[in-house]
TORNUKE-658039 format. One line per 8 residues: number of its first residue (from 1); their letters; for each residue x, y, z of C-alpha. Coordinates in steps of 0.25 Angstrom, whole numbers, plus 5000, padded with zeros to 4 digits. Example, Ala and Ser with C-alpha at 12.3 -4.5 7.8 and 13.67 -1.06 7.14 Angstrom:
2
1 = as = 5049 4982 5031; 5055 4996 5029
***
This chain:
399
1 = mnrilrin = 4840 5000 4785; 4841 5015 4781; 4844 5024 4793; 4851 5037 4797; 4865 5034 4802; 4870 5040 4815; 4884 5045 4812; 4890 5053 4823
9 = slhdakqe = 4905 5052 4819; 4915 5050 4808; 4917 5036 4814; 4902 5033 4812; 4902 5039 4798; 4914 5030 4794; 4908 5018 4800; 4895 5019 4793
17 = lekikvss = 4902 5022 4780; 4911 5010 4782; 4898 5001 4784; 4893 5004 4770; 4907 5001 4764; 4911 5015 4760; 4925 5017 4755; 4935 5022 4765
25 = qgievmap = 4937 5034 4757; 4922 5036 4756; 4921 5035 4771; 4931 5046 4773; 4924 5055 4764; 4909 5052 4768; 4911 5050 4783; 4911 5065 4786
33 = kaiglsvk = 4899 5067 4778; 4891 5059 4788; 4894 5068 4800; 4884 5079 4801; 4891 5091 4807; 4886 5105 4811; 4897 5115 4815; 4894 5128 4822
41 = ltdvklga = 4903 5140 4820; 4901 5153 4828; 4903 5167 4825; 4906 5166 4810; 4907 5178 4802; 4896 5181 4792; 4905 5179 4780; 4910 5166 4785
49 = anilkqem = 4896 5161 4789; 4891 5163 4775; 4903 5156 4769; 4901 5145 4778; 4887 5143 4775; 4889 5144 4760; 4901 5134 4760; 4892 5124 4769
57 = lsiggdaa = 4881 5125 4759; 4890 5122 4747; 4895 5109 4753; 4881 5104 4757; 4880 5109 4771; 4875 5121 4778; 4878 5132 4788; 4868 5138 4798
65 = vargvvng = 4870 5153 4800; 4863 5164 4808; 4852 5172 4802; 4859 5184 4796; 4871 5177 4790; 4866 5176 4776; 4862 5190 4774; 4874 5196 4781
73 = klefsdii = 4867 5201 4794; 4876 5194 4804; 4891 5196 4806; 4893 5182 4813; 4885 5169 4814; 4886 5156 4820; 4886 5144 4810; 4882 5130 4810
81 = llgnldki = 4888 5122 4798; 4879 5111 4794; 4884 5099 4787; 4893 5087 4790; 4908 5084 4793; 4911 5083 4778; 4904 5097 4775; 4911 5104 4786
89 = kklikkld = 4925 5098 4781; 4921 5103 4767; 4917 5117 4773; 4931 5118 4779; 4937 5115 4766; 4929 5126 4759; 4934 5136 4770; 4949 5133 4765
97 = yqtifglp = 4949 5146 4757; 4941 5155 4766; 4949 5166 4773; 4938 5176 4777; 4927 5177 4788; 4935 5169 4798; 4933 5156 4789; 4947 5151 4791
105 = eikqdlln = 4945 5150 4806; 4931 5144 4804; 4938 5133 4795; 4948 5130 4806; 4937 5129 4816; 4930 5119 4807; 4942 5111 4805; 4944 5110 4820
113 = iinqfens = 4930 5106 4822; 4930 5095 4812; 4944 5090 4817; 4938 5089 4831; 4926 5082 4826; 4933 5072 4818; 4944 5069 4828; 4936 5069 4841
121 = nstilncn = 4942 5062 4853; 4956 5061 4848; 4962 5070 4859; 4973 5064 4869; 4973 5072 4882; 4986 5073 4889; 4983 5071 4904; 4996 5075 4910
129 = gtklrldd = 5003 5064 4903; 4992 5054 4902; 4985 5054 4888; 4970 5053 4888; 4965 5050 4874; 4951 5056 4872; 4947 5047 4861; 4934 5043 4869
137 = tkimgiln = 4926 5049 4880; 4935 5048 4893; 4930 5048 4907; 4934 5058 4918; 4930 5052 4931; 4925 5062 4942; 4932 5061 4955; 4926 5072 4964
145 = vtpdsfsd = 4933 5074 4978; 4924 5084 4983; 4914 5083 4995; 4903 5091 4987; 4904 5084 4973; 4890 5085 4966; 4892 5070 4962; 4902 5063 4971
153 = snnyfevd = 4900 5070 4984; 4912 5067 4993; 4913 5052 4988; 4928 5054 4984; 4933 5064 4994; 4943 5054 5000; 4956 5052 4992; 4955 5037 4993
161 = vavkrale = 4941 5036 4989; 4943 5046 4977; 4955 5039 4972; 4947 5026 4972; 4936 5032 4964; 4946 5038 4954; 4952 5024 4952; 4938 5018 4951
169 = misegadi = 4935 5028 4940; 4947 5025 4932; 4944 5010 4933; 4930 5013 4928; 4935 5020 4916; 4938 5035 4920; 4949 5041 4911; 4951 5053 4920
177 = idiggest = 4949 5056 4935; 4944 5070 4938; 4946 5074 4952; 4939 5086 4958; 4941 5092 4972; 4931 5103 4971; 4916 5102 4967; 4911 5110 4955
185 = rpgakkis = 4897 5107 4957; 4887 5119 4956; 4889 5127 4969; 4901 5120 4973; 4910 5127 4983; 4925 5130 4980; 4936 5123 4988; 4950 5128 4991
193 = ienelerv = 4962 5123 4983; 4967 5116 4995; 4954 5108 4997; 4954 5104 4983; 4968 5099 4983; 4966 5091 4995; 4955 5084 4988; 4961 5081 4975
201 = ipiiielr = 4976 5080 4976; 4977 5067 4984; 4967 5060 4975; 4976 5064 4963; 4988 5059 4969; 4982 5046 4972; 4977 5044 4958; 4990 5048 4952
209 = khpdiiis = 4996 5035 4957; 4988 5029 4945; 4996 5036 4934; 4986 5033 4923; 4974 5040 4929; 4971 5054 4923; 4967 5063 4934; 4959 5076 4932
217 = idttkakv = 4959 5087 4942; 4945 5095 4943; 4949 5108 4948; 4949 5123 4945; 4961 5126 4954; 4975 5127 4948; 4981 5123 4961; 4973 5111 4962
225 = amealkag = 4976 5107 4947; 4991 5109 4949; 4991 5100 4961; 4982 5090 4955; 4991 5089 4943; 5004 5088 4951; 4997 5077 4959; 4994 5069 4945
233 = asiindis = 4981 5075 4939; 4981 5075 4924; 4969 5084 4920; 4964 5098 4925; 4948 5099 4925; 4945 5113 4927; 4930 5117 4928; 4934 5132 4926
241 = alqydtdm = 4942 5130 4913; 4954 5137 4919; 4946 5149 4924; 4946 5148 4939; 4961 5147 4942; 4970 5154 4932; 4982 5146 4937; 4976 5133 4931
249 = vnvllnfp = 4982 5137 4918; 4996 5137 4924; 4993 5123 4930; 4990 5118 4916; 5003 5125 4910; 5011 5117 4921; 5004 5104 4917; 5004 5105 4902
257 = dvpivlmh = 4999 5090 4900; 4987 5092 4909; 4973 5094 4902; 4963 5104 4907; 4948 5102 4907; 4941 5116 4905; 4926 5116 4909; 4915 5126 4906
265 = mqgtpqtm = 4908 5132 4918; 4898 5144 4918; 4901 5150 4932; 4907 5143 4944; 4903 5130 4951; 4897 5140 4961; 4889 5147 4951; 4888 5139 4938
273 = qenphyed = 4874 5135 4939; 4868 5149 4942; 4860 5151 4930; 4871 5147 4919; 4867 5152 4905; 4872 5149 4891; 4867 5154 4877; 4874 5143 4870
281 = vieeilsf = 4881 5133 4880; 4889 5126 4870; 4894 5139 4863; 4897 5146 4876; 4905 5134 4882; 4912 5133 4869; 4916 5148 4870; 4921 5145 4884
289 = fkerinfc = 4930 5134 4880; 4935 5141 4868; 4940 5152 4878; 4946 5142 4888; 4953 5134 4877; 4959 5147 4872; 4963 5151 4886; 4970 5138 4888
297 = ekngikke = 4978 5139 4875; 4982 5153 4878; 4987 5149 4891; 4996 5137 4886; 4986 5126 4889; 4985 5118 4876; 4971 5114 4870; 4975 5099 4870
305 = rlvidpgi = 4974 5100 4885; 4960 5105 4886; 4947 5098 4889; 4934 5105 4890; 4922 5102 4898; 4909 5110 4895; 4905 5109 4910; 4891 5102 4911
313 = gfgkrhed = 4884 5108 4923; 4894 5119 4926; 4886 5132 4923; 4876 5125 4914; 4861 5124 4913; 4855 5110 4911; 4853 5113 4896; 4867 5117 4895
321 = nltilkki = 4872 5104 4900; 4863 5096 4891; 4868 5105 4879; 4883 5103 4882; 4880 5088 4883; 4873 5087 4870; 4883 5096 4863; 4896 5093 4870
329 = sefrclgv = 4904 5089 4857; 4902 5103 4852; 4914 5107 4862; 4923 5099 4853; 4925 5111 4844; 4935 5116 4855; 4944 5105 4851; 4947 5099 4866
337 = pimlgasr = 4942 5087 4873; 4928 5088 4880; 4924 5083 4894; 4910 5082 4899; 4907 5082 4914; 4892 5078 4915; 4892 5067 4925; 4881 5067 4935
345 = ksfigriy = 4879 5082 4933; 4866 5089 4937; 4860 5091 4923; 4858 5076 4923; 4850 5077 4936; 4841 5088 4929; 4838 5077 4918; 4834 5066 4928
353 = dseaserl = 4833 5068 4943; 4846 5063 4949; 4857 5065 4959; 4872 5066 4954; 4874 5051 4956; 4862 5047 4948; 4866 5054 4935; 4874 5042 4929
361 = agslasta = 4864 5041 4917; 4864 5056 4914; 4879 5056 4915; 4880 5044 4905; 4871 5051 4896; 4881 5063 4896; 4892 5053 4893; 4885 5048 4881
369 = lafqqdie = 4884 5062 4875; 4898 5064 4878; 4903 5051 4872; 4894 5053 4859; 4901 5067 4858; 4915 5062 4860; 4917 5070 4872; 4931 5066 4878
377 = iirihdvk = 4929 5066 4893; 4917 5064 4902; 4919 5068 4917; 4910 5058 4925; 4907 5051 4938; 4902 5037 4935; 4915 5032 4927; 4911 5017 4927
385 = eqnnflnv = 4897 5019 4921; 4902 5030 4912; 4913 5022 4906; 4904 5010 4904; 4894 5019 4897; 4906 5025 4888; 4910 5011 4885; 4897 5008 4879
393 = mreirkt = 4897 5021 4871; 4911 5017 4866; 4906 5004 4861; 4894 5009 4854; 4903 5020 4847; 4913 5009 4842; 4902 5002 4834
***
């Protein structure tokens, strides 16, 4: 039957070519031609914009530029390169001899983008000595030990109950346990360092009796992070992206094998939902992360230690959350693993009327989008159900 093929990856393209018995050499040549690809470049100089457009046209592609570029009325323009993987590679080759208008830098950016596209999910995250291969979507199970969690209430406030739940999540398929002692829901009150330590350290100590468990500490406080790492935590998850406590950098320098999750948030948990606004939510979050990554590298924190979280629900409008879910793979241009935390969040309740505990369906829909876009980590509550769901998705992908 004649039909349109759905090809979402190089693997899909090669598989379809193999089915019709294309030669192995032909498969390598033709597979990139089957992958439609649009690449956005920002703030490109006028001369470079015109060269890129002409070069794309010469190889059968195109480039969308702003009005005023062709007649020279603009100094800079954003560009969208329109073609496929093969054409973008040909464009890169054509830029080998271009030395003006910032084209060498554009060429290098394109090389990085293509490399990330072709080699997604190949990262190994060193979690304080335990290697976590991000070759598939991994599960971070949420363990809130706060009396005012938006989802868990005070269900896991007692140490023995919290440890039991953590071990249960591991048995259900969690790869990481994320322990938080301070609520970050909208309007949540701050707590003292001492109070937070009292909540999380005893649980970490008990869990560390199981040496294979990867433990994440969800905190913005350097003292809490330091004590948690000493007790056996393996990852720091900081919703402030190292902005609240300047000593957090020193903690990371003292523990060079510990990854850090940098999250985007507009405002603070106390103010973040007071009229948040974006002109272009993806572009603005990308700019934020680019600055944070540069900050980390300048302060001796290597890029391979970084994970980013776009912060669903943290200073976002409903439409912003949906845009992030739809386009989360666009953050891959930063060259670091991505984490998504959408589980049970209020945007789901705006789609269908529900309390937090009734949002499994919406949470699974978010996981489906994450999986389809090769997102490395999902931060979730319902580990058993989510893992079963992912196993189905994995089986489908393997066919």
